[in-house]
C-alpha positions, 0 to 999 in steps of 0.5 A: 350950221353944225360941224358935221353938216358943214363937212357933209355939204363940203363933201357934196360940193366937192363931188359936184366939182369932180363930176363937172371936171370929168364931164369937161374932160370927157367932152374934149374933142379929138384935137384936144383929147390926147389921142396919143401914139401908143405902139402895138405889137402885131408881130406874134399874131401876123407871124402866126397867120403867115404860118399857114397857106390855106383859106382858113388863114387868120382873119380880123381877130389875129391882126388887131383890126379893132385897135387900128381902126380908130384908137391907138393902143393905150389911149381913150377913144375921143368923143369924135372917134367916128369922125376919123376917115381914111383918106390914103393907105398903102398895105405893108408888103415886105422888107425893103432890100439892101437896108437891113438896119434902116435909113439911119440918120436920114429923113424919109419924105413920103408923098401920098394922094388924098381922096377925101378932105378934113380939118385935121390929120393923123398918120400910121407908121408900121414896123410890121416886118422888123424884129427890132424896135424902130425909133422915130426922132421927129415927124411932120406933115405938110401939103405938097407945093408941086408934084415935081419936088419935095417942097411944101406949100407955104404955111402948111408945115406941121410937126406930128407928135405921138402921145404929145412927144416928138419922138416915138418907138414903134415896137417890133412887128407893130405900129403907132398912130399919131396925135391929131394935127391941125391941117386943112386937108383938101381932097385930091391933093398931095401930102408930104409925110416925113419921118426922121430915123436917127438910129438903126431900126432893123429891116424897113417895112415898105410898099414897093410899088408906089408909082409915085416918087418919094424922097430921102435926105441926110439928117433931120429935115422933117421941118424943111419947107424947101425940098432942096435937101431931098436929093435922093428919090425912090419909087416906094413908100416906107413906114407909112401906111395910113393917113386919116382925116377928121371929117364929121360929115363923111360917110366913110371909106371904100377899102379895096383889097387887091393885087397889082391891078389895084396897085396900078401896075401898068399906069403912068408914073407920078400921075395917080391913074389907078382905077381907084383914083378914078373911083375917088374922083367919082365919089368925091362929094358923096362923103366917101374916101377911097383907100387902096389896099392893093399889093402887086403879086398878092394872092388870096391863099399864099404868102409872099413876104420874101418877094415883097408881095405881102401876106395872103389876102385872108391873113391881111384882111383884118389889118389892111381892110377892116382895120382902117378908119371908117371902113364903110364898104369893102371891094375885093379884086383878088385871085389872078396871082393864085392862078399864074404865080408858082405854085399854081393854084389849079382848083377854082374851088379853093380860090373861091373859098378864100374869097368867101372867107374874106366876105365872112370876115367883112360880114361879121363887121356888118360890112357890104362886100363888092367883088370883081371877076378875074380879068383876062391874061391870055396875052401874058407869057404865063397863060395856058389853057389849063390856067384859063380854065381855072380863071373861068371857074372862079369867074363862074362862081363870082357871077353866080352871086354866092361869093360877094354881095355885089359883083362888078364884071371887070372881065367882060369890061376889059376883054377883047370881044374877038379873043375873050381870054385877052385884054382889049388892045386899047386897054392892055398896058403891053404885057397882056395882064395889066391894064393901060391908063385907058383900061384903069379909067374904064374900070373906075368908071364902070363900078356902079356907085349905087353898090357903094353908097346904097342903103341895103345892109350886108347880108349877115 
């Protein structure tokens, strides 16, 4: 063999080796593919969305829905990307009062409840409402041992990394998605997601109405299996906005955007009795997760960031709904606060236009939209005949079939047959607006599962 042919053969062999190596690296699964936690700055796009109040507010294009759905910024999509399914979510609603620099030097242990299981987990941390970078010193995830305290079940404590590093900086207005963590997650169970914040990080992005007890402790207690150090309790979720699981048999997630009726106001504390919890129980085994994107006080058209009631529905839809991992179908329960909160919206057509804008955003992604009628509030102090007429006008439009692909008539389910503008007494939590545990259970049972798992595609 002459020297020229030898070099040519050697070059060919090296090319084959390179190709094989590339194939091996491309085939590495999600758990070994370095799905690292790059940060993403969403502040500019979301603040731009927050500047307007109408139904024409910014949608999916302004909220980074594409990157949040499955792949952290700066990371290549793993081969198994489509197997990530949301099991829990909470929409960022505003800034936690009283802690302008964050919980410096503390560990925050959020307690969350799963809807679907998987063989691994990953978390999303948000710094949406801060203009300062947030340093996460360390983080962990574990299965909760008891509902009564912050202790972890034996053998389940796992460190959480970001880009294979223990610490991460969450950019102002942005979020990070963690690396996958090997952990057997079962449905209908509690997880403990803990972060340590060693330095000032500006205002805390939080969800104020968790209806679950979470905890804080002094120092870095992220790896503590015992809950003894977690002596401070709070009814809120801080920084954490999503937990996804790896489940290759799953169909996807039902993402419910709503207000306090979806958030669960009026239901029993620490009991997971929102109507979405009942729905999650019903779809268990069908391969669907259920994600609650409700914010108490939230409106379709207007923002209430200062009050902790979140950006408008039309502006947050891309991030909070379309941006979830494995979104399969969208459920909309929203609009009553546009009517009853000041400034009151007295034109039902404007509310209907906002709801249609949500449907259009979902249809652009090929997603089916199920929506509900607005529930009675005649027993509430804010009720007037004029506002009742607005609610009736919105409900007429929803029932016509021109707003959503499918309609769930929560109004007819919950209303008192002898006083149709009021909740049934046994379904009323006591304020004339929010359902009781019995009312929420009825709502969760009332949804036609065929609307969620049927094969008919969305109208495009």
